[in-house]
N, C-alpha and C positions, 0 to 999 in steps of 0.2 A: 504494500500500500504506500502511496506517495505521501511523504511527510509534509504536513501543512505548516508553513512558516508564518506566524502572526507578526508580520513586519511592523504594523502599526503599534501593536502592544509592546513589541520589543523597543521601538523608538521611544515611546512614552516612558518605558521603564528606564531607558538610558538617561533621559533627561531628569526623571525623578531621582534616580540613584545619584546623579551628579549633584543635584541640589542638596539632597540629604547628606551625602558624604562631605561635600564642600562645607556645608553649614556645621557639621560635626568637627571638621578640622579647624574651622574658624573659632568655634567656641573653645576647643581645647587649647588653641594657641593663646587666646585671650585669658584663659584661666591660669595658664602656667607662666605666661610672660605678659606684663602689662603693655609693653610697647614692642611690637614685632616689626623688624625691618622688612620693607617690601611686602607688607601684609596683603594689600589688595592684589599685588602681582601674583602672589602665591594662590590666593583664592580664585582669581580669574583663570590662572594657568591650570589649577586642579579641575575646575568646572569644565573647561573646554577639553582637557585631556580625556576625562571620563566620557564625555559626550561623543567625541570623535572616535575614540577607541571602541565605544559601544556601536556606533554606526558602522565602523570597519568590521566588527564581528558579525553584524547583521548582513552586510554585503558578502562576507566570506561564506556564511552559512547558506544564504540564498543561492549563491553561485554553486556551492558544493551539491546542494539538493537538486538544482536545476540541471547542471551539467553531468552529474554522476548520481542519478537516482538509485542505481543498484548498489552503491556503496553500503557497507554495514554501518550501524550506528557508531561503532568504535572508530572506524576509519574516518567518518565524517567529522566526529568530535576531534580526533587528533589533528586533522587538517585545519579545522577552524581555530583550534586553540593555538597551534604553532604559528599560523600566519597572523593571528590577532596579536600574539606576543611580539612577533617581529615588527608588526605595524606600530605597536605601542612603543617599542624601542626606538624605531626610526623617528617617530613623531616627537617623543619627549626629548631625545637628544638634539634633533634638528631645531625644535622650538627653543630649547634652552640655549643653544649656540647663538641663534639669531638675537634672542633677548640680551644675552651677555655682550654680544658685539655692539649692540645699540646702547645698553644702559651701563654696563660695567665691563669693559674690555679686559680688565685685570683678572676677572674670574675665569677667563679662558684657560689660564694656566692651570687652575684647579680642575677644570673639566678634562684636561689631558692626563691627569694623574689617574692611577688605578682606583683611588678612593672616589674621585669625582665620577669616573665612569661607572663604578660599582653603585653609587647612589642613584644614577640615572636608570641602570638596569633594575635595581630594586624597586624604584618607583614604577617602572613599566610593568614589572611582575605583579605588584600590588594592584595596579589599575586593571590589568588583565584578569586577575583572579576575581576582583570585585565585579567586573562586567560579566564574566562568565557565570559567576554565582547568581547574580540577579537575573540574567537571561535564562539560565536553566530553570529557575522557578517558574518563569512564564511558559517555557517550553514543556515542562512537566504537566502544568495545568492544561495546556493546549492538547497534549497527547491524551490526557484523561478524557477531555471533552471529545476529541476525535474518536477515541476508543468507544465511548458511550454511544456516539452517533452511529459509528460503524456497526456496533452490536445491534442497535435498534433497526438499522437498515437491513442487516443480515436476517434478523428475525422476521421483518416485514417481507423480505424477498423469499424467505423459506416458506412463509405462510402463503404467499402468492404462488410460489412454485408448487406447493402441495395442492392448492386449489386447482391450479392449471392441470396438474397431472391427473387429479381425480376427474376433472371435466373430460380430459382426453379418454380416460378409460370407460367412463360411464355415459358418455354422450350418446344420445339415441342413434345418431348416424352410424357410429362405429358398431354398436351392439346390433343394430338393425341389419347391417351388412353381414356381420359375423354370423348371426342366427340364420339369415337367409341362405348363406353359403352352407352352413352346417345342415340345414333342412334339405337343401338340394343334394348334398353329398350323401346323406343317409338314404335318400330315395334311390340314388343311382348306385352307390357303392357303400355298403355298411362299414367296411374296413377303413375306407378313405374318410368317411364321416367321423369315425371313432378317433382316427389319427388327428383330424382337424380339431376335434373337441379337446384332446389332450394338449395340443399346442395352445389352444385358447385358454384353457385352465392354467397352464404353466405361465403363460404371458400375463394374465390378470393377477395371478398370485404374486409373481415377481414384481410387477409394476406397482401394485398396491403396497407391498412391503418396502419398496425402495423409497417411499415417501418419508420413512422414519429416519433416513440417513442422509447426510449432506453429500457424501461421495460414496461411490461403489467401486470395487475392483473392476478393471476392464473386462476380465473374464465373465463376470456376472452380467455386465451390460451387453456383451456379445451374445451370451446365452439368451437373453431377452430378445435381442434382435433376431437371432436364429429362429426362435419360435414365431415371431411376428412375420418374418419373411416366408417361413414355411407355410403359414396360413395364406399369405398373399399368392404364393406360387400355386396353391390349390385353386385359387380364384382366377389368376391370370395365366396359368400354365407357363409357357416359354416366354411370356412377355416380360419377365423380370429375372435378372441374374444378380446374385449377391456373392461377392468374393471378399475374404478377409486375409490380411497379410500382416498381422500384428506380431512383432518380435516377442518371443516367449518370455523374455525378461520383464516385459511390461504387463503380461496377462494377469499376474497375481500380485505384483508389487506396484503396478501403476494404477492410478485412480482417475476417475472423471466425475463431475457432478452427477448425482443419481438421476436416472431417466433422461440422459442427454443425447444418446445415440439413436434410439428408436424414433423419436420425433423427427430427426433429420431424414431418416429413411422414409418415414410416412410422408413428409413434405415432398420428397422426390417422387413418390408414387402419386401423390395428390395433384401435382402440377405437370406431369408428363404423360404422353401417350405410351401405352404398354401393348405392343404387338409382337408376335413371333417373328415378323419380318424386321422389325426395328425395336428390339428389346431394350428395356431400361437396364443399364449396367451400373450397379452400385458397388463401389469398392471402399473397403475400410482397411486402412493400413497405418503403420507407424513409421516415423522417420525423424531422426535427430530430436527425440524427446517430445514429439508432437503426434497426435492422431489426426488423420485426414479422412474425411468422408466425402467421396466424390461420386458424381453421376453425370452421364451424358445428358445433354439438353434436347428434348423433343417435346416442346410445349403443346398442350392440348389446343385443339381448334377453338374450343370455347373455354377461355381461361377461367380458372377457379378463383373466386375472391379470397384474398388472404390479408389478415391484419398484421402479419409479421410478429405476432406475440411470442411464438415459440422461440425464434432466434433472439429476440430482444431479451426475453426472460433468461435464456442461457447466457447471453452476453453479460447481463447484470450479475448473475450468480458467479461467473468467473472473476469479474472485477472485484466483487466483495470477498470471495474466498481467497484469492491469491494475488489480485492486482493485475493478472494477465489479460490480454486482449483476445477476443475471438475474431479470427480472420475469415472473412467471407469473400470469395472471388467468383466471378463469372466471366470466363473468356475461352476462346477457341472451342466453343461448343461444349464446355465442361463447367459444371457448378461444383465448387469445392468449399468445404468448411474445415478450418484448421483449429484443433483444440489442444491446449497444453496438457501434457500428461502430468498429473499431480502425484504427490507421495502421501503416505498414510498420516502425515501430521495434520492434514485437513479433515480427517474423519470426525473430529470433535469440534471443529470450528462452528 
């Protein structure tokens, strides 16, 4: 999931932190020393140092998240912390040099000493730690908010997916066709009718039980598809061909969102002509960590109305589960859907 950087909140936090810390420094100096040389210079320098280093950290963080979204949290943090500290060093040393050249050139000699340089590095380190600490409080709160929102969206998407699945299974059109085919088969061939009924029972049982899980092993999804395609072959005979070529290492260790493959096959059957002269060829295979479901395009003469709800639902579920995109392509007479193969860590998401 892409990290949300609350730039506005971080900017306000930088300014507020500058005001509070600068005020605290001013009070402590006044309490310990009645008259502090260059008091206002120190106050102004401290205020702008914290503000600008804070803005630099925001820029580094936004850049890291935007340009390298796949980086781990540790790598992103290390990158931003190191570059923020370097920026703080360059800023504090440069500003101090400029001020000393203008106001007190004699202090340049002190700046060149180990002690003078050490003071500047210590100041940069303190400012960096202060900025990072204050920003991390904002980021932690934002992550909690994002997690709560994502959890709510996931629950809503799962409810929507469950309802959609149930509609697909119990919709009158599907059951009407299935029962009609079953009735016709029993009249013509009892054995064929019995086989069809077994496939139908297996398919309904598996599809209904799949609503209880977010993801399923690819092997179970393929088994559901095989039952569904077997039913369709009894209806369309040689008008449909189904081929699988999934690497064995993915069959039981690879996962996809529950009930995600069969709707793609159903869509292909729904929108294309199925004849023995020009059969619908559906292929399910794996490649480089992805599953591909492809079919040749042979649009029906009278197009079937489609809301696109199935693909959109699957797209949302992928984005919420893993942050991955669903790739849909239509070119060279081929319709293809690419799905990222997930691992078992998503079983309880």
